[in-house]
N, C-alpha and C positions, 0 to 999 in steps of 0.2 A: 504494500500500500504506500501511496505517496504521502499520506498523512503522517506527520511526525509529532510526537509528544515531547513536552519538556521532561527532563530526566527525573524530576521529583514532583509529587503531588502534595502540596502543602495546603494550609487552610484556604488560601486564595490561589486556585489553580491558574496558571498562566501558560498559554500555548501561543507563541507569537513569533513574528519575524522581526518586529521592531517595537520600540517602546510606545510609539504613537499609534492610535487607532483611528481609522476613517469613519467608523460607524459605532454607535453606542446604543445598546438596548437596556433600558432601566425598567425594573418592575419591583413591586413591593407587595408582600403578602397581605398587608393591611389596606391595599388599594385594589379592591375587587371590582372588575367590570360586570361580572355576572355569569350566568350559565352560558356555555359556549354554543354558538349557532351550529346546528347540525344539518343545514340545508344541503351541504355537499354530500352527505351520506344517504340522503333519502332515496335516490333512484340512480340507476345506471342503464345504459342501452345495450341492445344486441341487434344483429342484422335482421333476422326473421324468425318467426315461430318454428318453422320447419327445421332450422338448425338445432333447435332445442331437443330434437329426438336423438342427437348424437351423444355418445359417451364423453368424448373430450370436452365438448361444450358444457355438459352438465358438471363434469369434474372441475373445470375452471370456475364456473359460476359458484359452486358450493365453496370453493377455495376463497373466492372474493367475498362471499357473504360472511364466512367465518372470520376472515382476517381483517377485512375492511369494514364490514357491517352494513353493506347496501341492503335496503329494505324492499324497494320496488324494482321491477325491470320492465322496460318498454321495448317492444319489438314490432317490426313491420310484418306484413304477410299473414295476418290472422285468418283472413278469408281467402287466401290463395288456393288455387286448385290442387296444389301438391298435398294439401291436407284433406282434400275430398269433402269440404264443408257443405258445398251447395251444388246440386245438379237438378236437372229437370227431365222428366220422362217424355215419351213421344207426344203426350197430350199437353205438355207444358206445365205439368204439375211439379212443384218443388219437392225435393227430397233433401233432408239434412243428415249430416254425419259428423258427430262431435268427437269421435274416438281419438284422433291424433291430438286435437286440442286438449282433450282430457288428459292424455298422456303427459303433455308438457306442463299443463297447469297443476296436475297432481304432484308432479315433481317440484315445482316452485313452492307449493305450500308445504311439502314434506321437509324442505330444508329451511323453512321459516321466512320465505319471501312472498311477495304479492305482485300480481300483474298491474302495471300501468297500461291499461288496455288501449291499444290503438286500433280503432275500427276502420279497417281497410285491408287490402285494396279490393277491387271488385271481382267476384267470381265471374268467369267468362260466360257462363250460362245466363247471368243476370246483367251483363254489361251492355251498354248502349253503343259501344264502339270497340275497335280492335287495338287501340293504341296501348303500348306497354312500355315499361321501363325496367332496367336492370337485366342482367344475364339470366335471371330466373323468371323474367317476363311477367311482371306485375301489371295487371290491367288498371289503367288510370282514368277510366271513363265513368260517368255517373250511371246509376241503375237505369235500365230501360223501362222498368216498371216499379214505381215507388211503393205500390201496395205490397209487392213481393219483397222489396228491400225492408220495409217496415216489419213485415212478418218474420223475416230472417233474423233481424236484430232482436226483436221481441222474444223469439223462440230461443235464441242463444243466451240472452240474459236470463230468461226464465230457467233454462237448463242449468246455468251456473248457480242460480238461487236454490234450485232443488238439490244440486249436488253438494254445494259447499255451505248453504245456509245464508239467509239474508244478512245476518249480523256480520258475517265475513265479507260478503260482497259490498256491503256498505262502506268498507274500508278501502275498496278499490277505487281507481279513477278511470273514467272513460273519456278518451280523447278522440275526436271525430276527424278522421283522415290524416293526411300528412302533406304539408307544404302545398296547399291548394293555390297559393299565389305564384307558383312556378308551373309553366305550361307542361314541363316534362312529367309533373306529378298529378296534373289535373287537366283533362281534356274534355270540357263540356261541349255541347252543340255550339255551332258558330253563331247562332242567333241570340246568344246570351253571353254575359261576361263571366269571367271566372269567379268573381266575388258573388254575383247574384246566384250562380249555380251552386256555389258552396253554401250560401245562406239557406238555400232550399234543402240541401243535404243535411245541414246542421239542424234545421227545424224538424225534419222527419226523424232523424236519428236520435236527437235528444228526447223527443216525445216518446219514441219507442223504448228507450232505456228507462225513462221515468215512469212509463206505463206499468212496468214490472214492480218498481218500488220508487216512490217519490224521494226517498233519501239517498238514492244512488248519486254519485258525484260525476258530473259531466261537464266538458268544456272543450275549448279550441281557441283559435283556428289552426294551431300547429304550423304557424307560418315559417317560411324560410326568411328569417329575420322578423322583426315586429311588423305586423300588418293587420289592418282592419280591426284594431282593438276597440276603439270607440264605436265604430259602426256595428260590430257584433253585439256589444253590450246594449247599444240603442235598439237594435233589432229585437233582442230578447225582452227589453223593457216594453217595446211597442206591442209585441205579439204575445206577451206573457209566457215566454219560453224560459226554461231553466238555463243558467250558466253559473257554474261553481268555481271556475278558474279560467284564466287566460294562459295559453301556451304558445311558444314559438321557439325558434332555434337561433343560435348565435355562434358564429365561427370566426376564426382569427385571420382569415386571408384577406388581403387587400387587392388582389388582382389575379387574373388567370381564368381559364375556361372551366367548364364543368369537371367535376371529379370522376365522371364515369369514363375512365380511360383504362383499358385492360392492362397495358404494360407500363403505365406511369410516365409516358413520354411527354405529356403536356406540362408546360412550365407553370408553376403556381408560385405566388409571392406572398410572403407574410406581411400582414398589415404593419405599417411603420408605427402605428399607435398600438403599443403592446397591451393596452387596456381595452381594445376594441370589443372583445367578447363581453366583458362586464359592462362596458358603456352601453352596448346594445341591450343587455339584459335589464339594466336599470332605467332605460329610456322610457319605459311604459308606466313606471310608477306615478309620475305626475299626471299622466293622461287618465289613468284609472281613478285617481283621487278626485277628479273633476266630474266623474260619471255618477250615475245613480247607484253604483256598487263600488264605493271608494275603497273597500277593504278586500276586494277580490284578489286572491293570491295569484302569483305568476309562477308557472312551472316552465323552466327552460328544459324542454324535453330532448334536445340534442345540443351538445356544444363540444368544441375541441379547437385546437390550433388550426386545423384544416378540415375542409369538407371532403377531402379525397382519401380513399383507402389505399392509395398508392403514393402517399406523400411521406418521404423519409423523416420529416420533422417528428412524426409520432414515435419513431424508434429511438430518437436521439435523447441525450441527457438534458438538452434544453427544454424538453417537454415538462420535466418535473417542476422547475421554478415557474414556468408559464402556467401550469395548472394551479399551483398554490397561489399565485398572484391573482388569478381570476376568482378563485373561491374565497379569498380573503376579502374581496370587495363586492361580493354578490350575496351577502348574508341576509338581505331583505327579500330574497326570492323564496318561494315555497319549496323549490327544489332546483338543483343544477344536475341534470342527468348527463353524465359524460358518455360520449359516443365513441367507443364501446368498451365492454370489459374484455373482449376476446378477439383474436384474429381469425377465428372460425367465422368467416364473413365472406359472402359471395356476391355482392352487388355487381362487381366487375368481373365475376368469374373466379374460379380457384386461382390463388396466387402462386407464382412460379418460384418464389424464394422464401426461405424461413423468415428473413427480415425484408419486407417489401413495402414498408410504409403503411402497414395496416393500422386501423384505429385502435386496436386492442391494448389493454394493460398487460396482457400476456400473449405471447405469440403461439403459433400452432404447436410448437414443440415444448410447450409449458415453460418457456424461458420468460422470466418476469422482466419487464422493461422498467426504465427509470420512472415512468408514469405510475406504475404500480406502487413503487416505494413512496412516491409523493402522497398517494392516498393512504398507504399503510401508516406513514408517520402521522398523518392527521388523525387516524384512528387511535394512535398511542398517546395523544394528548389527554390530559385530565379534563374533567367535566366543568371545571370552574376556570374562567379566564380572568387574568389580572390586567389592570390598565397598563397600557404600553403605547408610547407615542410613535414607535417605529412601525410603519404600515406593512412592512414585508417580514412580519414575524408574529408568533404567538408565544405568550408565556402563560402557562396554566398550572393548576394544582389539582390533586386528586384527593379522595377521601382517606387515603392511607398515609397522608402527610408528605407525599412526594411532589416534585415539581418537574415540569417539562418545558423545554424551549425548542421551538421550531423556527428556523430562520433561513432565508435564501437571498440570492442575488438574481436579478433579472436584467440582462443586458441584451440589446438588439444584436442578433448574430449576423444578419444578412445585409449589412450596409443600409439599414432602414428600409428594407424591402426592395432594394435595387437589384439584388442578386436573387435568383429563383431558389426555392427550397430544394429543387432537384440538383442544381449546380452546387449548392452549399452542403446539404446534409448527406449527400452520397460520398462525402469526403470526411476523413477523420480530423477532429479539431481538438488538439491538446489544449488544456485550460490555460487561461491567462490570469496572472495575479491581479487582485483588486484590493490591496491593502489588508486591513484587519478589521475584525468586529469584536467589540467587547460587550459581554453580558454581565449585568449586575442584578442580582435578585436579593432584595433586603428582607429582613425579618423572618428568615427561615429559622425554625427551632434549632438550637445548638445540638451538635452531635455528628456522628459519622453517617455518611451517605454513600451508596453505590452510585457511581457516575458511569454512565455508558454514553458514548458518542457514536452516532451513525452519520453516514454521509452519502450523498448522491453527487456525482460529478464525472469528469473524464476518467474512464476505467474504474470507477467505483460505483458498484451496482449499475454498471453500464456495459452489458455484453455486446451491444451494438458496435461500439468502437473496435472491439476485438474482431467481430465479424467482418468489419470493413478491412481490417488488417489481413484477414484470411481471403481477401479478394471476392467477397460476397458469393460463396458457392451456392449453387441451387439445391444441393443436397448436403446434409450433415450426417456423419456417422453417429452412432449412439455414444461413442466416446467423446466426440466433439460437442454433442448436445449436453452431456454431463459436465464437461468443462465450462461451457458457457453458462449453465445453470449455477455452477459454483461461483462464477464471477458476479452473479447477481443474487447472492444468498441472503442479503440483508443483515449480515452479522455486523456488530459494532466494530469500528476501526480502533476503538480503545475502550477499556473498562478498568476502573480503579475504585478503591475506597478512599474517600476524601473526608477531612475534618472541616466542618462548617461552623464558624463562630458568629452566627447571626446574619452574615452576608456571604453569598456565593458570588465569586467573580472569576471570569475566565476570558481570555482573549484568543481568538482563533484566526488563522490565516484564511483570508477569503479569496475565492477565485470567481471569475465570471460564470454565472449560471450554475452555481453549485448550491447544494442544500445541506444544512446541518440539522440533526435532531439530537438534543441532549436530554437525558433522563436522569433525575436525581431521586433515588428511592432510599428510604430509611434502612440503614444497615443494622443487622443484629449482632451485637457484641463486637462491632468493628471489623467483622470478617466479611470478605466478599461473598455475596450470594448471587447466583446467576439471574440475570434479567432477561426474560424471554424476549425474543425479537420476532417471533412468528406467532 
């Protein structure tokens, strides 16, 4: 490891390259901010429901749920023909089949998770057109017969109610369609607008859901970026329709074509404003506050640095501080659903390399990316947050008398978006020094503490940089996979017992786009006790 410790751990630990520090984080156990926001943990995304029939997908989801704590999962393709949900006989009579959906949803509930139900896309037998999207051909047209659509949605929600009970389904969320403000996702008849056609779909679908139980939670419009917020709320007010949340998506790209590119050859550019994701998320708060439903929650049901599953930014160590920075400043959201937890994902077709720029926190070979560890470190913070003037950090305490500090640097890597993500992130980038950071935590009870320090950065919980050094092979041996997994094991870079006499102080060498997590737990008898990291 490149991380070097001072040779001795005294009452005030110091790990530094110089006496001066460029950044200071001060916290005091007597200055409590309050319970920590958990919007970041509420939900995570996945490609489509059909992928949830696979063992690797399930194994990785259970892993993420146990170690990070995600509660809900949102997926495309609920009504796709591969699940056999809807068909019609020769007389045009509908037939329903819930078996594959039951298989996936039973699994979700068995591991303690819940569905954030995305109602779409259109079964071919019910579709008004033939337009599709993705390698797996999702139909993006409205229903040809709204009476049959209403009956399908009602029957499906009623089935869930009978299978899982109304009290359970009341905790689910129902989101209507996906990104209807983009023509690639919504192709209504040419004699209407996308907005008007979506509002018709919303009216029918929300009524169908609520007809089963008025307490079920429904919302939209699931826009590609914020769209139609006030208009949808006004529509519901005028027509007496239910709306329980607003949803949309927010990505960090500033330029480039669609992400639907099989081989990832299209050039995509990171937004020079590194807060673009959170700025987009927060932009609708003042709009909602001026409507008839000023407290309506916002769910960001997709977000990431890029909207392409072939963008190497997702594999890089830069993704870790980028994720933390967005989540730190989006705590007013109802949820921030990261897109996605796994690289088992086929919108562009099966990927040709182990690291291909996939959205996932974990790649296909079960290698955890830096993004995974950003979420893992968030889950290791205590439940109570202390006041802290530094906006790129958390200082927290737990009920056992421990303290945790999570801090990071976020530096624009691509010349403020002038260099494409493909040109930049398909190359290895050793870290650059960025001074020091000093952490001071006052009014800790005196005594001995177990101190564990974890890190994300170049070649630290960063298997991707090693993969680049290997010349990006399309296949990995089992031994190579095991070696890459070891490089992203999440183990502490240091662990010691330290004496604290009221104030804990440490100074750490900082590098661009690195992340530190520090855990202080009360030691027993002054002896080291192992601190779990998984």
